[in-house]
C-alpha angles and dihedrals in degrees: 000000000000089000091045091051091050088052091050088052092050090048087055091052094056091043088056092047091049090048092065090070105024137039119266089244089064094047088054088051094054089043092059104034089070090055095049091053092051095047092046088053090058092052091060088059100038120014120217120265118189145131097245122179101137104088097148093049090047088053091047091053093051094045095048089046093052095045090049093049088048091053091047095050091048088054091048088058096046110033135034114295094237091055093050090050092050094052089050091051091064087080096095091053092053090041089060089051096048090045088057092043099046108017096036092234116158114265100188129185094292090055093051091044090051091052089054094047092046092054091047089051091050092053093049091051095045096044094203118213101239103323096325121109118203124236097268092053091052091046089047089054090047092050088060097041095044091050091047091052088050093050091046088055091049089058088062098036096056088073092061108028143055108251091242092059088053090050093046091051086063101039093040095055088039087060103039095038095062093046090055094044091047090050091052095044097090089060096047122082105185114119091183088064094055088126088067103038136045137145119250115260116196108232113246128208109312088019091077092050089052091051091053094045094046088053091048094050092046091051093048091048092052094046096049093042089053089049092050095050088049091051108054143351118324091229093058092047092044092055093047089052091071087073080082088078093056093047092048091052092050096045091043090058088057092058096043107277116149119251109259114259121229095268091053092050089050091051091048088050092054095047091050091047089050092050093049090049088056090044094052090058089061 
């Protein structure tokens, strides 16, 4: 999990570098198209076998995962990498809440305490002016909430579908969605929706290398994260996964991110503490 966390952070670095020359929407497209190709290759060797019967929930999982990833990549482009990663790591906290709300799982005192700590951490990182959060803060919260809704759907879908079908619902929508939105972008004049629209920019020179390296790091991260969760208890792996934030801060500094101030460090600490509280319950 330590290695997977480092790979996720490296993926974030190259996503940030790519975002200097292309819209976040296009970066998400390149992030997902590698995964679609890899999963499709496994289908040639071993076709899917499952019961099925939940197409709308499968679509919901894919859509929420895509929108959460889009919010995450937009933040990678516009705020320090460590902050963007911290927002996304609130997803286990929200997953516990949605599992309580929709799947009737027990939340318990640690779960409610984690939710409160997580929100406090978000506020310290966002540093709202008065009571108003800016766009990146709202998108950061959504990157955690959207991912949590997707993960909660996965808990139910695993009873009906091959794992690869669930993964393809996310990566397939994450590939087709950006193509449709980029095709519509010339006809949309809404600067405030720049996280949803953007014109395709053909990568040039080193850009193609960045695309390939980002896909490679993302694939390695997924493979080793899956191996970690298959090896020991989810709570242990989940706690170790918060090393991703530290790796992201350190690598972010190398590409020009500012050093986090004391309030941001405190907020990050609260989010990590909340995540570990949830992980301990598992």
